[in-house]
Every structure is written in structure tokens, then in C-alpha cells.
C-alpha positions in Angstrom: 14.1 64.0 -2.7 16.1 64.5 -5.8 14.9 67.2 -8.1 13.4 65.9 -11.3 16.3 67.2 -13.4 18.6 64.8 -11.7 16.6 61.7 -12.3 18.6 59.0 -14.0 16.8 59.5 -17.4 17.5 63.2 -17.4 21.2 62.7 -17.1 21.2 60.2 -19.9 22.3 57.2 -17.8 19.6 54.6 -18.4 16.6 54.0 -20.6 13.1 53.4 -19.4 13.5 49.6 -19.5 16.2 49.8 -16.9 14.3 51.5 -14.1 13.2 48.3 -12.4 16.9 47.4 -11.6 18.3 50.9 -10.9 19.6 52.4 -7.7 19.9 56.0 -6.6 22.8 56.6 -4.2 22.9 59.9 -2.4 25.5 61.7 -0.4 28.4 60.2 -2.3 31.9 61.7 -2.0 33.0 63.4 -5.2 36.0 61.3 -6.1 34.7 57.8 -5.2 33.8 56.2 -8.5 36.2 53.2 -8.2 35.3 52.6 -4.6 31.6 52.8 -5.3 32.0 50.4 -8.1 33.8 47.9 -5.8 31.0 48.4 -3.3 28.2 47.5 -5.8 29.9 44.6 -7.7 28.8 42.0 -5.2 25.2 43.0 -5.9 25.5 42.3 -9.6 26.5 45.7 -11.0 25.6 45.9 -14.7 26.2 49.5 -15.5 27.6 52.5 -13.6 28.0 53.9 -11.1 27.5 57.3 -12.7 28.2 60.1 -10.3 26.4 63.4 -11.0 28.2 66.7 -10.2 25.4 69.3 -10.4 26.8 72.8 -11.1 24.6 74.3 -8.3 26.3 72.1 -5.7 29.9 73.3 -6.3 30.4 74.2 -2.6 29.0 70.8 -1.5 31.7 67.9 -1.6 29.0 65.2 -1.9 27.1 64.1 -5.0 24.5 61.7 -6.2 25.0 58.5 -8.3 23.0 56.0 -10.3 23.8 52.4 -10.9 22.0 49.5 -12.7 22.0 46.0 -11.2 21.4 42.7 -13.0 18.5 41.5 -10.8 15.6 43.2 -9.0 16.3 41.0 -5.9 19.8 42.5 -5.8 18.3 46.0 -5.8 16.3 45.3 -2.7 19.3 43.5 -1.0 21.6 46.5 -1.8 19.1 48.9 -0.4 18.6 46.8 2.7 22.3 46.4 3.3 23.7 49.7 2.2 21.1 52.4 2.9 22.4 54.5 5.9 25.8 52.9 6.0 29.1 54.8 6.1 30.9 55.0 2.8 34.2 56.8 2.7 33.4 58.6 5.9 29.9 59.6 4.8 26.4 58.2 5.5 24.9 57.3 2.1 21.3 57.0 1.0 20.4 54.1 -1.3 17.0 53.9 -2.9 15.3 52.7 -6.1 15.9 55.2 -8.9 12.7 56.8 -10.0 11.4 57.7 -13.4 11.1 61.5 -13.9 7.6 62.9 -13.5 
């Protein structure tokens, strides 16, 4: 699970009204913003992706990202089709972004 501090609201990426259409993408290579954007555009990308580079993970080459899609149905489709797939040589995790507790 993602620590509360790295929820999408804590990093200033989205407001509370966006949660229903937001994705969390885990295990993302550090320099993959353009490629991740291309991957998400067919699902109706509205905002992002925003890749997080937590300072405590400096030795780890993989990061987490948040993206906001236009439709809730697209969020479920993206999760179904992308979760567990190989992206730039790494198996990514795709889930619904959660509101911080």
C-alpha cells in the first residue's frame, strides 16, 4: 500500500472531486512521463500523469504516479487492461487512487 503521505491529495495533484476518476500507478520507471502519458491517452487522460519521486526512495529507480481520466468507466477499463502489465521493462500496478485517511 502507498503511505498516506503519497496519496494524490497530499502531493497536490488533484482535488477531492477528482477522486472518482483517478488512477494510482505503481512501480513506474523514473524517466517515463512521456511514455506513461502515451499509454493513458487511449483511456481518456484528463490530467497527469504526475510521477512522484519520494526522497526516501533515492536508491530505488521506480516511482509512483497519479493520473486523472475523463470517465469512471475508463478507470475500470485501464485497471483491467494495465494492472500487472510490463511497462518499460517493469511490471506496473494500476489501482483507483485513494483519498488520504
